[in-house]
Every structure is written in C-alpha cells, then in structure tokens.
N, C-alpha and C positions, 0 to 999 in steps of 0.2 A: 504495498499501499504506500510505502514512504516514496518506491521510485516513480510511482503517480502523479505524489506530490511535486515532486520535483523537475518531474517534466511537464508538468503543469504551470509552475511557476515557470520555470525555463519560455515556455511558449506567452507566457504575460509578459515577460520582460518583453519579447520581442514585440508584441502588440503595443506596451506601452513606449516602447523604443520610436516604432512606426507612426502610433498618434503625433507624440511630441515634438518630431523632427516635421513631421506636414503641417502641422500647425504652426510651427515657429517657421516656417519658410511662406507659408502665405501673411504671415506676419510683416518679414522684414522686406518680402517681395514689394511690399504695396508701401514701403515707406520709401522705397528706392523709386527716381525718375528714371524715365528711360530717355538719357540723350539725344537717342535721334527720333521720336518721336516730337522732342522740343525743338529739334532742329528743320523738322518735316515742315510743322507747323508754322513757325517763323517764315520759313521760305515761300508757302503754298500761293496761292490768289485766289482758291477756291475756297468758298462758305463749307460748304459740304465735307471735304476734308477736317476743316477747323472743327465742324462741330464733329464729325467723329470722334477728335482726339478728344474733344472736351467730352465725351459721353464715357471716350473710356477711361479717363482721370476721374471722372464723377464716380464709373465703377471701380476703379482702383480704391478709391476713398470708402466706400460700402465694402468691399472684401476686407479691408483691414477692418474695419468696426466690427466686424462680425468672427474675422479670425480671433482679432483680440478678445470679445466674446465667447467662442470657442475654447481660448485659453485658459480664461477664467473659469469657466464652467467643468473643463477638463482639470484643473487642477482643486476644484470644491467634490468634484466627485472622488477622485483618488483618495482624498481624505475623507471625506464622508465615510467612505464604503470599504476603504481599508484602514488608512496611520500618516501619519506625518512624515513617517519613513519613505513609503512609496510616493506621497509628494515632493520628496525630497529629490528623491532619484527622479523624479520627471524633469523637478526644474533643472536637475545635473544634467539629464542629455538634450534638456534646450540650449544651456550654459555652453557643452561643450559643442555642439553642433554650429551657434553660433561666426566661429571664426571661419569654417572650411563653407560657410553659406555665404557671405562676406566675400572670400573669395573667388567662391565659383560665379558667382552675379559680377564680379568685379572684373576679371580676368576672359569669363565665359567657357571654361573648361572645367572639370572634374579635379577634385584635388588627387593628387596620386603620390608614389612615394617621394619623387623628387621635387615635385611643386610643395611638398609638407615642409620639406627641409626647407624649401623658398622661402614658404610661409613664416615659419618659426624665426627664420632669421629678421623678418620682415616685423614682426609683431612682436620680437624680442626686446625689452626695454635695454638700451644702453647707458653704460653709466658710465 
C-alpha cells in the first residue's frame, strides 16, 4: 500500500509542477509587450490593423487578470485541501521557473545546458 501512495505522490508532484509552470507562463507573458506589434502599429496607416492590435492588447490584459486570479485560486486550493508545505512547493516551482521563462521570452529559444551556463553568468551578481 505504501508504494501506491509513493506513486500517487510522484504523480501529484508532476501535476502540481505542470499547473504552476503554466499559470506562471500565462501571467509573465501577459506582462511583457511584443515590440514587433508596437512597431507594426507605429508604421501602419490602416485603421483595421491598429484596431486589431488594440484588441490583442486588451485581450492580453484580461488574460493577465484571469491568470493572476487563477494563481491566487490555485494557491488557496493547495492550502485549503492540503497544507502550507504543498503551497510553498507550488510557489517554489513558480519561482524556480521564472528565470528560464524570462530567458525564453527574451531570446526566443528553449533553455539548453549551454544556454543555462550563459543565463547563470548573466543573472549572477557580480561583486
């Protein structure tokens, strides 16, 4: 019976990680603007394109609000149904994913082993 509980815990950990990473990704990507869209909006003379870009920006703001509410609800659910330890693990998973996510948004490529070394060098404090 103990092995079943261990397997359930491992499965739950992966579900927890998946939810944490995706909610954080929705929130962070909504905060960062797309410079290409701003450039297109500044250069275009067509009102239709400008209206569509404004709709996209408005949708991004709403997605940000929904993602933030989702994170709050997710953390409340983990605390209510389990305990503060599970909530701390969920927060820790989000914070650990944040530098890699910002790197992916900045460079447009997934973090690999060599990119991780460069990312650590860039993000490390220099005294």
